[in-house]
NUFIMAR-443173 format. One record per residue (C-alpha): residue in three letters; x, y, z. Coordinates in nm, 2 decimals. Example, Ala and Ser with C-alpha at 12.3 -4.5 7.8 and 13.67 -1.06 7.14 Angstrom:
2
REC | Ala | 1.23 | -0.45 | 0.78;
REC | Ser | 1.37 | -0.11 | 0.71;
This chain:
228
REC | Met | -1.54 | 4.63 | 4.47;
REC | Gly | -1.65 | 4.72 | 4.11;
REC | Asn | -1.92 | 4.96 | 4.24;
REC | Leu | -1.66 | 5.14 | 4.46;
REC | Met | -1.43 | 5.17 | 4.16;
REC | Val | -1.70 | 5.32 | 3.95;
REC | Glu | -1.79 | 5.57 | 4.22;
REC | Arg | -1.43 | 5.69 | 4.25;
REC | Leu | -1.42 | 5.77 | 3.88;
REC | Gln | -1.77 | 5.91 | 3.87;
REC | Arg | -1.69 | 6.16 | 4.15;
REC | Ala | -1.45 | 6.33 | 3.91;
REC | Gln | -1.67 | 6.32 | 3.60;
REC | Lys | -1.85 | 6.63 | 3.48;
REC | Pro | -2.09 | 6.68 | 3.19;
REC | Arg | -1.92 | 6.77 | 2.86;
REC | Pro | -1.94 | 7.15 | 2.81;
REC | Thr | -2.20 | 7.29 | 2.57;
REC | Phe | -2.08 | 7.50 | 2.28;
REC | Thr | -2.24 | 7.83 | 2.39;
REC | Glu | -1.96 | 8.06 | 2.29;
REC | Leu | -1.85 | 8.00 | 1.93;
REC | Pro | -1.59 | 7.92 | 1.83;
REC | His | -1.55 | 7.67 | 2.11;
REC | Ile | -1.18 | 7.66 | 2.16;
REC | Ile | -1.01 | 7.35 | 2.29;
REC | Val | -0.63 | 7.35 | 2.37;
REC | Val | -0.48 | 7.00 | 2.36;
REC | Cys | -0.15 | 6.95 | 2.55;
REC | Gly | 0.07 | 6.66 | 2.66;
REC | Ile | 0.42 | 6.52 | 2.62;
REC | Asn | 0.56 | 6.38 | 2.29;
REC | Gly | 0.47 | 6.02 | 2.25;
REC | Ala | 0.13 | 6.03 | 2.43;
REC | Gly | -0.05 | 6.04 | 2.10;
REC | Lys | -0.15 | 6.41 | 2.12;
REC | Thr | -0.16 | 6.50 | 1.75;
REC | Thr | -0.34 | 6.17 | 1.66;
REC | Thr | -0.59 | 6.24 | 1.93;
REC | Ile | -0.66 | 6.58 | 1.78;
REC | Gly | -0.73 | 6.41 | 1.44;
REC | Lys | -0.98 | 6.18 | 1.62;
REC | Leu | -1.14 | 6.46 | 1.81;
REC | Ala | -1.19 | 6.65 | 1.49;
REC | Tyr | -1.36 | 6.34 | 1.34;
REC | Tyr | -1.58 | 6.30 | 1.65;
REC | Phe | -1.70 | 6.66 | 1.65;
REC | Lys | -1.75 | 6.67 | 1.27;
REC | Asn | -1.96 | 6.36 | 1.30;
REC | Gln | -2.18 | 6.54 | 1.55;
REC | Gly | -2.25 | 6.80 | 1.28;
REC | His | -2.00 | 7.07 | 1.40;
REC | Lys | -1.78 | 7.28 | 1.17;
REC | Val | -1.43 | 7.21 | 1.29;
REC | Met | -1.09 | 7.38 | 1.24;
REC | Leu | -0.74 | 7.28 | 1.36;
REC | Ala | -0.45 | 7.51 | 1.47;
REC | Ala | -0.10 | 7.38 | 1.42;
REC | Gly | 0.05 | 7.52 | 1.74;
REC | Asp | 0.33 | 7.25 | 1.79;
REC | Thr | 0.58 | 7.47 | 1.60;
REC | Phe | 0.88 | 7.30 | 1.76;
REC | Arg | 0.84 | 7.00 | 1.54;
REC | Ala | 0.78 | 7.04 | 1.16;
REC | Ala | 0.66 | 6.68 | 1.15;
REC | Ala | 0.38 | 6.76 | 1.39;
REC | Val | 0.26 | 7.04 | 1.17;
REC | Glu | 0.26 | 6.81 | 0.87;
REC | Gln | 0.09 | 6.54 | 1.06;
REC | Leu | -0.19 | 6.78 | 1.17;
REC | Met | -0.23 | 6.89 | 0.80;
REC | Thr | -0.27 | 6.53 | 0.70;
REC | Trp | -0.54 | 6.48 | 0.97;
REC | Gly | -0.71 | 6.79 | 0.83;
REC | Glu | -0.71 | 6.64 | 0.48;
REC | Arg | -0.85 | 6.31 | 0.61;
REC | Asn | -1.13 | 6.49 | 0.79;
REC | Gln | -1.17 | 6.75 | 0.52;
REC | Ile | -1.14 | 7.04 | 0.76;
REC | Pro | -0.92 | 7.35 | 0.75;
REC | Val | -0.58 | 7.37 | 0.93;
REC | Ile | -0.42 | 7.70 | 1.03;
REC | Gly | -0.04 | 7.70 | 1.03;
REC | Glu | 0.23 | 7.57 | 0.81;
REC | Pro | 0.58 | 7.41 | 0.84;
REC | Gly | 0.85 | 7.67 | 0.91;
REC | Arg | 0.61 | 7.91 | 1.10;
REC | Asn | 0.76 | 7.90 | 1.45;
REC | Asp | 0.56 | 8.15 | 1.65;
REC | Ala | 0.30 | 7.93 | 1.81;
REC | Ala | 0.12 | 8.23 | 1.98;
REC | Ser | 0.06 | 8.40 | 1.65;
REC | Val | -0.06 | 8.08 | 1.48;
REC | Leu | -0.32 | 8.03 | 1.76;
REC | Phe | -0.43 | 8.39 | 1.76;
REC | Asp | -0.47 | 8.38 | 1.38;
REC | Ala | -0.66 | 8.06 | 1.40;
REC | Ala | -0.90 | 8.21 | 1.66;
REC | Gln | -0.96 | 8.51 | 1.43;
REC | Ser | -1.01 | 8.28 | 1.13;
REC | Ala | -1.24 | 8.05 | 1.31;
REC | Lys | -1.46 | 8.35 | 1.40;
REC | Ala | -1.46 | 8.48 | 1.05;
REC | Arg | -1.55 | 8.14 | 0.90;
REC | Gln | -1.82 | 8.08 | 1.17;
REC | Ile | -1.64 | 7.77 | 1.29;
REC | Asp | -1.80 | 7.58 | 1.58;
REC | Val | -1.50 | 7.40 | 1.73;
REC | Leu | -1.13 | 7.51 | 1.71;
REC | Ile | -0.89 | 7.25 | 1.83;
REC | Ala | -0.54 | 7.38 | 1.90;
REC | Asp | -0.23 | 7.16 | 1.90;
REC | Thr | 0.06 | 7.26 | 2.13;
REC | Ala | 0.43 | 7.15 | 2.16;
REC | Gly | 0.48 | 6.81 | 2.31;
REC | Arg | 0.66 | 6.96 | 2.60;
REC | Leu | 0.81 | 6.74 | 2.87;
REC | His | 0.64 | 6.84 | 3.19;
REC | Thr | 0.97 | 6.90 | 3.36;
REC | Gln | 1.08 | 7.17 | 3.11;
REC | Gly | 0.99 | 7.49 | 3.29;
REC | Gly | 1.05 | 7.72 | 2.98;
REC | Leu | 0.82 | 7.51 | 2.77;
REC | Met | 0.55 | 7.51 | 3.04;
REC | Asp | 0.57 | 7.89 | 3.05;
REC | Glu | 0.52 | 7.88 | 2.67;
REC | Leu | 0.20 | 7.68 | 2.72;
REC | Lys | 0.08 | 7.94 | 2.97;
REC | Lys | 0.15 | 8.21 | 2.72;
REC | Leu | -0.06 | 8.03 | 2.45;
REC | Val | -0.35 | 8.01 | 2.69;
REC | Arg | -0.32 | 8.38 | 2.77;
REC | Val | -0.32 | 8.47 | 2.39;
REC | Leu | -0.63 | 8.26 | 2.33;
REC | Ser | -0.80 | 8.42 | 2.63;
REC | Lys | -0.76 | 8.76 | 2.46;
REC | Ser | -0.91 | 8.63 | 2.14;
REC | Gln | -1.26 | 8.61 | 2.29;
REC | Pro | -1.43 | 8.60 | 2.63;
REC | Gly | -1.40 | 8.27 | 2.81;
REC | Ala | -1.14 | 8.12 | 2.58;
REC | Pro | -0.99 | 7.87 | 2.58;
REC | His | -1.31 | 7.68 | 2.68;
REC | Glu | -1.13 | 7.35 | 2.74;
REC | Ile | -0.78 | 7.25 | 2.81;
REC | Leu | -0.75 | 6.87 | 2.75;
REC | Leu | -0.44 | 6.68 | 2.86;
REC | Val | -0.35 | 6.37 | 2.66;
REC | Leu | -0.21 | 6.09 | 2.88;
REC | Asp | -0.06 | 5.76 | 2.78;
REC | Ala | -0.22 | 5.49 | 2.99;
REC | Ser | 0.09 | 5.27 | 2.96;
REC | Ile | 0.32 | 5.49 | 3.16;
REC | Gly | 0.16 | 5.42 | 3.50;
REC | Gln | 0.24 | 5.64 | 3.80;
REC | Asn | 0.42 | 5.90 | 3.58;
REC | Ala | 0.09 | 5.99 | 3.43;
REC | Leu | -0.02 | 6.12 | 3.77;
REC | Asn | 0.29 | 6.34 | 3.79;
REC | Gln | 0.22 | 6.48 | 3.44;
REC | Ala | -0.14 | 6.55 | 3.53;
REC | Arg | -0.04 | 6.73 | 3.85;
REC | Leu | 0.22 | 6.95 | 3.68;
REC | Phe | 0.01 | 7.04 | 3.37;
REC | His | -0.29 | 7.11 | 3.60;
REC | Gln | -0.08 | 7.34 | 3.82;
REC | Ala | 0.05 | 7.53 | 3.51;
REC | Val | -0.27 | 7.59 | 3.31;
REC | Gly | -0.57 | 7.45 | 3.49;
REC | Val | -0.65 | 7.13 | 3.29;
REC | Thr | -1.02 | 7.08 | 3.24;
REC | Gly | -1.03 | 6.72 | 3.13;
REC | Leu | -0.82 | 6.42 | 3.02;
REC | Val | -0.79 | 6.21 | 2.71;
REC | Val | -0.64 | 5.88 | 2.79;
REC | Thr | -0.47 | 5.70 | 2.51;
REC | Lys | -0.33 | 5.35 | 2.44;
REC | Leu | -0.60 | 5.17 | 2.64;
REC | Asp | -0.62 | 4.91 | 2.36;
REC | Gly | -0.30 | 4.73 | 2.47;
REC | Thr | -0.21 | 4.56 | 2.80;
REC | Ala | -0.22 | 4.90 | 2.99;
REC | Lys | -0.49 | 4.88 | 3.26;
REC | Gly | -0.48 | 5.25 | 3.33;
REC | Gly | -0.52 | 5.20 | 3.71;
REC | Val | -0.35 | 5.53 | 3.76;
REC | Leu | -0.68 | 5.70 | 3.65;
REC | Phe | -0.82 | 5.63 | 3.99;
REC | Ala | -0.53 | 5.82 | 4.16;
REC | Ile | -0.58 | 6.11 | 3.92;
REC | Ala | -0.95 | 6.12 | 3.99;
REC | Asp | -0.89 | 6.09 | 4.37;
REC | Glu | -0.62 | 6.36 | 4.39;
REC | Leu | -0.70 | 6.61 | 4.12;
REC | Gly | -1.07 | 6.55 | 4.06;
REC | Leu | -1.01 | 6.58 | 3.68;
REC | Pro | -1.27 | 6.42 | 3.46;
REC | Ile | -1.18 | 6.18 | 3.18;
REC | Asp | -1.35 | 6.31 | 2.87;
REC | Phe | -1.23 | 6.05 | 2.61;
REC | Ile | -1.04 | 5.73 | 2.58;
REC | Gly | -0.84 | 5.61 | 2.29;
REC | Val | -0.88 | 5.24 | 2.22;
REC | Gly | -0.71 | 5.19 | 1.88;
REC | Glu | -0.56 | 5.35 | 1.57;
REC | Gln | -0.87 | 5.42 | 1.36;
REC | Leu | -1.04 | 5.76 | 1.34;
REC | Glu | -1.34 | 5.62 | 1.53;
REC | Asp | -1.13 | 5.47 | 1.81;
REC | Leu | -1.18 | 5.77 | 2.04;
REC | Arg | -1.48 | 5.73 | 2.26;
REC | Pro | -1.65 | 5.93 | 2.54;
REC | Phe | -1.54 | 5.78 | 2.87;
REC | Glu | -1.80 | 5.57 | 3.06;
REC | Pro | -1.68 | 5.48 | 3.41;
REC | Gln | -1.90 | 5.17 | 3.43;
REC | Asn | -1.79 | 5.02 | 3.10;
REC | Tyr | -1.42 | 5.10 | 3.19;
REC | Val | -1.44 | 4.92 | 3.52;
REC | Asp | -1.62 | 4.62 | 3.37;
REC | Ala | -1.34 | 4.59 | 3.11;
REC | Leu | -1.07 | 4.64 | 3.38;
REC | Leu | -1.20 | 4.37 | 3.60;
REC | Asp | -1.25 | 4.13 | 3.31;
REC | Arg | -0.88 | 4.16 | 3.23;
REC | Glu | -0.77 | 4.09 | 3.58;
REC | Pro | -0.64 | 3.73 | 3.64;
REC | Ser | -0.91 | 3.52 | 3.81;
């Protein structure tokens, strides 16, 4: 059974993109509470540790607290953040960030977006607009659109993945809160139906607790937690 489970996940996996066009722009989306802004801080730490120059863009302009939180992550990682509390045009923040990243020869620009509920059509349209704005900043941008999903919400994660993917063409997933009792079995349904790769998993609160996803390791851990 374990081998079949690994195969189901591996069918959806793809190699991580190489950073051929710089800055490599990553849009991070997801609903409030999934751990999106925290995930961005951990992604920044991960890429910086690989030797890349990283910048963050505070595109969640609906929540001043989100901008402040991102600036705190920037300070912790000692990397620049574009945007400030009170600046509420997310499209201009992201466009300015893309231009600044080019000028500063940044390798990776990670853009936060509003923690929109996937049922709010107007906010989903806003996300599409942000992707369009970034596509005009340089050819091929954004290079990745990562959706942050909370493993503990079960079947609703599949609905979220389906709707975000329909709206903006998600390229990969970051699954958070896999450190608790959440087994994340819904990942199999997402892999089967949408074929979306899982790029990273969050397994704790520390900066280093974001890891590249390994289907074999994940299935081993999943089966270990099942009652015998």
